[in-house]
C-alpha positions in Angstrom: 193.3 177.9 -48.3 189.7 178.2 -48.6 187.8 179.9 -51.2 186.9 183.4 -49.6 183.1 184.4 -49.8 182.4 187.1 -52.4 179.3 188.4 -50.4 178.9 188.4 -46.4 176.2 190.0 -44.7 175.9 191.6 -40.9 174.0 190.6 -38.3 171.4 193.5 -38.8 171.3 192.7 -42.7 170.2 189.2 -42.1 168.0 189.9 -39.1 165.9 192.4 -41.4 166.4 189.9 -44.4 164.5 187.3 -41.9 161.8 190.0 -41.4 161.3 190.5 -45.2 161.5 186.5 -46.0 158.2 186.4 -43.2 156.3 188.8 -45.1 157.3 188.2 -49.0 159.0 184.5 -48.9 162.0 183.9 -50.2 164.3 186.6 -51.5 166.9 187.4 -53.9 168.9 190.5 -54.1 170.8 192.1 -57.2 173.0 195.0 -57.8 173.1 196.6 -61.1 175.5 199.4 -60.6 174.4 202.8 -62.2 173.3 205.5 -60.4 170.5 205.9 -58.0 168.8 203.1 -57.0 171.2 200.7 -59.3 174.3 201.4 -56.9 172.5 199.8 -53.6 171.7 196.3 -53.3 168.4 195.8 -54.3 165.9 192.6 -52.6 163.5 191.4 -54.3 161.2 188.4 -53.8 163.1 185.5 -55.4 162.1 185.3 -59.1 160.5 188.8 -59.4 163.4 190.1 -60.8 164.9 187.7 -63.9 168.4 186.8 -64.2 170.6 185.9 -67.3 173.6 185.8 -68.9 174.6 189.6 -67.9 174.7 188.4 -64.1 177.0 187.1 -62.2 176.0 184.8 -58.8 178.5 186.0 -56.1 176.8 183.7 -53.3 174.2 183.4 -50.7 173.8 185.3 -47.6 171.4 183.8 -45.4 170.2 181.2 -47.9 169.5 184.3 -50.4 171.2 184.5 -53.5 173.1 187.5 -54.5 173.4 188.1 -58.3 175.4 191.4 -59.8 175.6 192.6 -63.6 178.6 191.4 -65.0 179.8 195.0 -66.2 179.2 195.9 -62.3 181.5 192.9 -61.1 184.2 193.9 -63.1 184.5 196.9 -61.0 184.2 194.9 -58.0 185.6 191.7 -58.4 188.6 192.3 -56.5 186.5 193.3 -53.5 184.7 191.2 -50.6 181.1 192.9 -50.2 179.4 192.9 -46.9 175.5 193.8 -47.1 174.6 195.8 -44.2 171.6 198.1 -43.0 171.4 201.6 -42.3 168.6 203.8 -41.3 166.9 205.4 -44.4 164.7 205.1 -47.6 165.9 202.0 -49.6 165.9 201.7 -53.1 161.9 202.2 -54.8 161.6 198.7 -55.9 163.5 197.3 -53.1 161.8 195.3 -50.3 162.9 196.8 -47.1 161.6 200.7 -47.8 158.8 200.8 -46.0 160.7 199.2 -42.9 162.4 203.0 -42.6 165.6 201.1 -43.4 167.9 200.2 -46.6 170.6 197.8 -47.2 174.1 199.0 -48.8 177.6 197.3 -49.3 180.5 198.1 -47.5 183.6 196.4 -49.3 187.3 195.3 -48.5 189.9 194.7 -50.9 190.8 190.6 -51.2 194.4 190.2 -50.7 197.2 188.9 -53.2 196.6 185.2 -51.9 192.7 185.4 -51.7 192.6 186.7 -55.5 195.2 183.8 -56.4 192.5 180.9 -54.5 189.3 183.1 -56.5 191.2 183.1 -59.8 192.1 179.2 -59.6 188.4 178.3 -58.8 187.4 180.2 -61.9 185.7 183.1 -59.5 187.4 186.0 -61.2 
C-alpha cells in the first residue's frame, strides 16, 4: 500500500491558493491549534512564518508546504486533513482574509491499515 497523504486540498482551495500566489508569490500553511486564528490553517507568504523543531511538515498541497505544531499534530496524527474554502473571514494574518473566504480543515480518520503504513514510514 502506498503511504497515504496526511494533507490534501479541495479544488476550491487550490484555486484560491493560485489566486493568492499570483498576488503574494510562493505560499506556506501553518496550523498551530489553540483558539481563534490558531484553530484554522493560516496561509502566509513562504518564509514569513518561521518553522522550527516544534513543527511537523505534513506534506504539500498544490506545491505548498503545510506545517502543524507538534502539539497539535498529536491530536490530528490519526486523521487525513483536507484543506477547503468557505465564505467568511479568514484568520487575521492569513492571506485569504481580503478575499471574503477562509480556509478550513475537514478530516477523516485513517483506517487501521493506513495507520500501519504511516507508522512503518516513520510518519506517526
